[in-house]
C-alpha positions, -999 to +999 in steps of 0.1 A: -235+121-005-256+136-033-240+138-068-239+176-066-218+192-038-215+230-037-183+227-018-165+213-048-160+230-080-167+210-112-136+189-121-122+192-084-102+162-072-119+147-042-095+117-036-066+101-055-043+071-055-013+066-075+001+030-081+032+014-095+046-021-099+075-027-076+091-054-054+097-061-018+124-079+000+116-099+031+137-111+059+139-148+067+118-143+097+092-125+077+091-153+052+088-179+080+060-160+096+042-158+063+046-194+057+067-185+026+101-202+036+100-223+006+096-194-017+127-189-041+145-156-034+139-128-010+120-105-033+083-105-041+064-087-067+043-059-053+020-031-061+033+002-046+010+030-034+029+061-044+004+085-029-031+082-014-053+108-001-085+126+001-095+164+003-092+173+039-129+186+039-140+150+034-116+133+057-130+104+078-156+095+053-142+062+041-126+076+008-091+063+018-105+029+025-124+027-008-093+038-028-074+010-008-100-016-019-096-003-055-059-008-053-064-043-040-088-052-069-062-037-094-035-059-078-056-090-081-063-082-119-027-076-124-017-109-106-031-128-135-004-113-157+025-106-134+036-117-100+019-095-073+019-107-038+019-075-017+006-041-017+032-018-002+033+019+010+055+043+029+034+054+056+043+089+072+042+087+109+007+103+111-008+078+089+008+046+103-021+036+126-045+039+095-024+016+074-022-008+105-062-007+107-063-018+072-042-049+078-007-036+069+023-046+089+058-030+090+084-042+066+116-051+086+142-057+059+174-040+059+169-028+022+136-012+031+151+006+063+182+016+042+160+031+013+137+050+038+167+064+056+180+079+023+145+093+016+144+108+051+178+125+046+164+141+013+129+151+024+131+153+062+099+132+063+097+103+086+080+072+072+077+035+078+076+011+050+043-009+053+028-041+034-003-059+030+001-095+020-025-105-006-018-141-002-005-168-026-036-165-047-048-129-046-080-136-067-093-152-035-098-118-020-124-110-046-145-142-045 
């Protein structure tokens, strides 16, 4: 795509992502499946994707994937200062398959299910809590 695009006004937002430090609770089964059964406690540090999206006129051009890669790089940098093991997101039902293609899996913990149930009651939006495991040493992802 050329730097100038007549479809966008100067200063228009093409795509966006919002991130926040958070934590996630895993079930014992999830910890065993991820070879984390020896980890202390059930909570792990995480970087939460609050919102991610692109202007609908540019859907399907890889902007969401590029933003996710940016979020992963941010998580890797942050992991040098704070514990960040996962990237988490609440995927609305229409976007769940996209998250799965990016390597995310569903969070099955009761705490996550209860949190989403409360959100669903308030907003009437169905979503699934998803996570991407960055591994014990996220810096390996950027090497």
